[in-house]
TORKE-543279 format. One record per residue: x, y, z of N, C-alpha, C in turn; residue in three letters; residue number from 1. Coordinates in nm, 3 decimals, always signed. Each point is the difference from the previous one (the first is absolute). Example, Ala and Ser with C-alpha at 12.3 -4.5 7.8 and 13.67 -1.06 7.14 Angstrom:
- +1.319,-0.569,+0.780,-0.089,+0.119,+0.000,+0.090,+0.120,+0.000,ALA,1
- -0.035,+0.105,-0.072,+0.082,+0.119,+0.006,-0.077,+0.109,+0.073,SER,2
This chain:
- -4.923,+27.456,+7.572,+0.106,-0.027,-0.095,+0.050,-0.143,+0.020,MET,1
- +0.028,-0.066,-0.109,+0.051,-0.137,+0.010,+0.148,+0.001,+0.039,SER,2
- +0.047,-0.116,+0.035,+0.141,-0.013,+0.039,+0.092,+0.039,-0.115,LEU,3
- -0.032,-0.044,-0.121,+0.083,+0.034,-0.116,+0.001,+0.151,-0.025,GLN,4
- -0.116,+0.065,+0.020,-0.006,+0.146,-0.015,+0.088,+0.069,+0.103,ASP,5
- -0.004,-0.050,+0.122,+0.083,+0.058,+0.107,+0.149,-0.019,-0.030,GLU,6
- +0.037,-0.117,-0.048,+0.140,-0.025,-0.035,+0.044,+0.089,-0.115,LEU,7
- -0.087,+0.021,-0.098,+0.033,+0.087,-0.112,+0.016,+0.144,+0.047,THR,8
- -0.087,+0.045,+0.090,+0.012,+0.136,+0.054,+0.130,+0.015,+0.079,ALA,9
- +0.036,-0.102,+0.078,+0.126,+0.006,+0.075,+0.119,+0.002,-0.095,ALA,10
- -0.008,-0.075,-0.108,+0.109,+0.000,-0.100,+0.015,+0.136,-0.064,GLN,11
- -0.112,+0.066,-0.032,+0.005,+0.134,-0.059,+0.064,+0.100,+0.097,ARG,12
- -0.039,-0.007,+0.126,+0.059,+0.088,+0.101,+0.150,-0.026,+0.016,CYS,13
- +0.037,-0.126,+0.000,+0.141,-0.035,+0.012,+0.079,+0.048,-0.121,LEU,14
- -0.058,-0.011,-0.119,+0.067,+0.051,-0.120,+0.021,+0.150,+0.009,ASP,15
- -0.100,+0.073,+0.052,+0.014,+0.144,+0.020,+0.111,+0.030,+0.100,ASP,16
- +0.006,-0.078,+0.107,+0.104,+0.019,+0.101,+0.138,-0.023,-0.059,LEU,17
- +0.016,-0.103,-0.080,+0.129,-0.032,-0.061,+0.043,+0.113,-0.093,ILE,18
- -0.094,+0.053,-0.079,+0.033,+0.113,-0.087,+0.041,+0.124,+0.080,ARG,19
- -0.073,+0.025,+0.109,+0.032,+0.116,+0.084,+0.136,-0.016,+0.066,THR,20
- +0.031,-0.119,+0.047,+0.132,-0.024,+0.060,+0.109,+0.019,-0.105,VAL,21
- -0.026,-0.040,-0.124,+0.097,+0.022,-0.108,+0.026,+0.148,-0.023,GLY,22
- -0.106,+0.081,+0.002,+0.018,+0.145,-0.017,+0.074,+0.060,+0.118,ARG,23
- -0.031,-0.048,+0.121,+0.073,+0.048,+0.118,+0.148,-0.037,-0.007,LEU,24
- +0.027,-0.117,-0.051,+0.138,-0.046,-0.011,+0.079,+0.091,-0.095,GLU,25
- -0.067,+0.046,-0.106,+0.066,+0.093,-0.092,+0.031,+0.133,+0.068,GLU,26
- -0.087,+0.045,+0.087,+0.019,+0.129,+0.067,+0.095,-0.009,+0.118,GLN,27
- -0.009,-0.106,+0.078,+0.077,-0.012,+0.123,+0.138,-0.061,-0.025,VAL,28
- +0.008,-0.087,-0.096,+0.126,-0.070,-0.024,-0.011,-0.145,+0.046,GLY,29
- +0.113,-0.067,+0.003,+0.001,-0.143,+0.031,+0.055,-0.025,+0.140,HIS,30
- -0.052,+0.071,+0.100,+0.046,-0.017,+0.138,-0.061,-0.122,+0.066,GLY,31
- +0.040,-0.020,+0.123,-0.045,-0.116,+0.077,-0.151,+0.004,+0.022,LEU,32
- -0.054,+0.117,+0.032,-0.143,+0.009,+0.029,-0.086,-0.038,-0.120,ASP,33
- +0.034,+0.050,-0.116,-0.081,-0.031,-0.118,+0.016,-0.146,-0.041,ILE,34
- +0.120,-0.057,+0.024,+0.018,-0.142,-0.030,-0.088,-0.086,+0.090,ARG,35
- -0.015,+0.042,+0.127,-0.086,-0.074,+0.091,-0.145,+0.007,-0.047,ARG,36
- -0.043,+0.117,-0.044,-0.137,+0.014,-0.050,-0.018,-0.084,-0.126,VAL,37
- +0.098,+0.002,-0.088,-0.006,-0.080,-0.123,-0.009,-0.149,+0.035,ARG,38
- +0.079,-0.045,+0.097,-0.003,-0.140,+0.043,-0.137,-0.036,+0.057,THR,39
- -0.057,+0.092,+0.078,-0.132,-0.025,+0.056,-0.107,-0.011,-0.109,ASP,40
- +0.007,+0.084,-0.101,-0.098,-0.009,-0.109,+0.019,-0.130,-0.078,THR,41
- +0.124,-0.043,-0.015,+0.025,-0.129,-0.068,-0.059,-0.116,+0.081,ASP,42
- +0.013,+0.007,+0.132,-0.058,-0.105,+0.085,-0.152,+0.002,-0.010,HIS,43
- -0.058,+0.119,-0.003,-0.145,+0.010,-0.015,-0.045,-0.060,-0.133,LEU,44
- +0.074,+0.024,-0.105,-0.034,-0.056,-0.131,+0.003,-0.152,+0.005,ARG,45
- +0.104,-0.057,+0.061,+0.010,-0.145,+0.011,-0.111,-0.057,+0.087,GLU,46
- -0.030,+0.067,+0.111,-0.105,-0.048,+0.090,-0.136,+0.004,-0.067,SER,47
- -0.027,+0.106,-0.074,-0.129,+0.009,-0.069,-0.010,-0.106,-0.109,LEU,48
- +0.110,-0.030,-0.067,-0.001,-0.106,-0.101,-0.028,-0.136,+0.065,ALA,49
- +0.058,-0.025,+0.117,-0.027,-0.125,+0.070,-0.145,-0.007,+0.046,LEU,50
- -0.052,+0.111,+0.047,-0.139,+0.004,+0.042,-0.094,-0.024,-0.117,LEU,51
- +0.031,+0.059,-0.112,-0.083,-0.019,-0.120,+0.006,-0.147,-0.045,ARG,52
- +0.116,-0.062,+0.009,+0.013,-0.141,-0.041,-0.075,-0.093,+0.095,ALA,53
- -0.007,+0.035,+0.128,-0.065,-0.086,+0.099,-0.151,+0.023,+0.005,ALA,54
- -0.047,+0.111,-0.054,-0.143,+0.031,+0.008,-0.080,-0.091,-0.092,ALA,55
- -0.117,-0.040,+0.044,-0.084,-0.082,-0.088,-0.046,+0.083,-0.119,PRO,56
- +0.000,-0.061,-0.117,-0.035,+0.075,-0.121,-0.149,+0.004,-0.025,SER,57
- -0.073,-0.097,+0.051,-0.145,-0.005,-0.022,-0.074,+0.080,+0.106,GLY,58
- -0.131,-0.012,-0.001,-0.078,+0.068,+0.102,+0.032,-0.056,+0.138,PRO,59
- -0.018,+0.081,+0.101,+0.032,-0.042,+0.136,-0.088,-0.119,+0.039,ALA,60
- +0.060,-0.089,+0.075,-0.073,-0.118,+0.044,-0.114,+0.041,+0.092,ALA,61
- -0.113,-0.064,-0.019,-0.115,+0.032,+0.082,+0.023,-0.047,+0.142,ALA,62
- -0.043,+0.080,+0.095,+0.013,-0.035,+0.140,-0.105,-0.102,+0.038,GLY,63
- +0.000,-0.041,+0.124,-0.099,-0.098,+0.044,-0.139,+0.061,-0.004,PRO,64
- -0.100,-0.085,-0.018,-0.138,+0.047,+0.001,-0.036,+0.048,+0.139,ASP,65
- -0.064,+0.116,+0.007,-0.041,+0.055,+0.127,-0.136,-0.056,+0.040,LEU,66
- -0.015,-0.026,+0.128,-0.125,-0.050,+0.053,-0.064,+0.112,+0.081,VAL,67
- -0.122,+0.034,-0.033,-0.069,+0.105,+0.072,-0.062,-0.058,+0.126,THR,68
- +0.027,+0.064,+0.113,-0.056,-0.043,+0.128,-0.106,+0.103,+0.038,ILE,69
- -0.123,-0.044,+0.018,-0.107,+0.096,+0.028,+0.015,+0.062,+0.139,PRO,70
- -0.055,+0.119,+0.017,+0.003,+0.069,+0.128,-0.113,-0.043,+0.092,ASP,71
- -0.092,-0.077,-0.051,-0.113,-0.044,+0.081,+0.048,-0.100,+0.105,THR,72
- -0.066,-0.004,+0.115,+0.041,-0.094,+0.106,-0.019,-0.145,-0.045,PRO,73
- +0.085,-0.085,+0.051,-0.011,-0.143,-0.031,-0.118,-0.061,+0.075,TYR,74
- -0.045,-0.111,-0.049,-0.107,-0.074,+0.064,+0.053,-0.057,+0.131,ASP,75
- -0.064,+0.032,+0.111,+0.050,-0.047,+0.131,-0.010,-0.151,+0.017,THR,76
- -0.081,-0.066,-0.080,-0.010,-0.146,+0.011,+0.129,-0.069,-0.044,SER,77
- +0.087,+0.072,-0.067,+0.129,-0.058,-0.040,+0.087,-0.032,+0.121,LEU,78
- -0.024,+0.069,+0.113,+0.085,-0.015,+0.117,-0.071,-0.067,+0.117,TRP,79
- -0.109,-0.069,-0.022,-0.074,-0.060,+0.113,+0.080,-0.107,+0.072,THR,80
- +0.081,-0.078,-0.067,+0.076,-0.107,+0.064,+0.146,+0.035,+0.024,ASP,81
- +0.038,+0.124,-0.017,+0.141,+0.038,+0.013,+0.029,+0.049,+0.141,SER,82
- +0.126,-0.012,+0.040,+0.044,+0.051,+0.130,+0.036,+0.146,-0.016,ASP,83
- -0.039,+0.081,+0.095,+0.032,+0.143,-0.004,+0.116,+0.024,+0.095,ASP,84
- +0.114,+0.031,-0.053,+0.119,+0.020,+0.081,+0.039,+0.146,+0.011,GLU,85
- -0.078,+0.087,-0.057,+0.035,+0.141,+0.002,-0.047,+0.069,+0.128,GLY,86
- +0.052,+0.118,+0.026,-0.041,+0.078,+0.115,-0.124,+0.080,-0.037,LEU,87
- -0.090,+0.014,+0.095,-0.116,+0.082,-0.022,-0.096,-0.055,-0.101,GLY,88
- -0.019,-0.129,-0.001,-0.087,-0.059,-0.100,-0.144,+0.034,+0.029,SER,89
- -0.082,-0.007,-0.102,-0.142,+0.027,+0.015,-0.072,-0.117,+0.062,THR,90
- +0.062,-0.117,+0.006,-0.064,-0.119,+0.059,+0.023,-0.010,+0.149,ARG,91
- +0.084,+0.080,+0.057,+0.029,-0.008,+0.144,-0.065,+0.117,+0.073,SER,92
- -0.128,+0.022,-0.026,-0.069,+0.116,+0.055,-0.007,-0.004,+0.153,ARG,93
- -0.018,-0.115,+0.054,-0.011,-0.008,+0.145,+0.132,-0.011,+0.070,GLY,94
- +0.106,-0.024,-0.073,+0.133,-0.019,+0.060,+0.088,+0.121,-0.025,ARG,95
- +0.097,+0.019,+0.085,+0.097,+0.108,-0.018,+0.128,-0.061,-0.052,ARG,96
- +0.062,+0.066,-0.094,+0.127,-0.049,-0.053,+0.112,+0.042,+0.092,THR,97
- +0.103,-0.081,+0.010,+0.112,+0.031,+0.091,+0.076,+0.121,-0.046,PRO,98
């Protein structure tokens, strides 16, 4: 699902929640608890509107190009002139590592 589809689905769910809270308010009355729930739904509506405004409208930006690294061993001639500073190297066959 695209970002816009997800935002639209969230808006539909939020609209359902607001309608349900309105029906609850009719049944329960205008007490402190229902006012808190009403305030929370209003904050959710505002937050979703801000999120929708900040979301990019076009297709998502493409990520960086991936580079495939083969599983085959590297050519050992690449390391003929390099210093081996690791422990247990294959070039120190006659020596023991500390």
